[in-house]
C-alpha positions, 0 to 999 in steps of 0.5 A: 108323712112323719111317724106320728101321722103314719101311726094315727093312720094305721090306728084308724085302719085298725079301728075300722072294723071295730067301728063297723061292729059297733054300728051293727049293735042293735041296742044299748045292751049289745053296745055294753056287751061289746065294750066289755068284750073289748076291754077284756081283749085289750087287757089280755093284749097289754098283759101279753105284750107288756106284762101284768105289771106294765099294764097296771103301771100304764093304767095308774099313770093314765089316772094321774 
């Protein structure tokens, strides 16, 4: 297994509880609330690890 396969496998493992939580949402409103909370958590993690400038650059580069 190369590094990319190992990374993909680890990402899938980390996503399992998130997918399980999505399945527990009762309706569209719950899903949207969860998505909003996940966006905030993701933003906070990016800020913590790569800084606000790094996060902004990353997202700008994604939109190109």
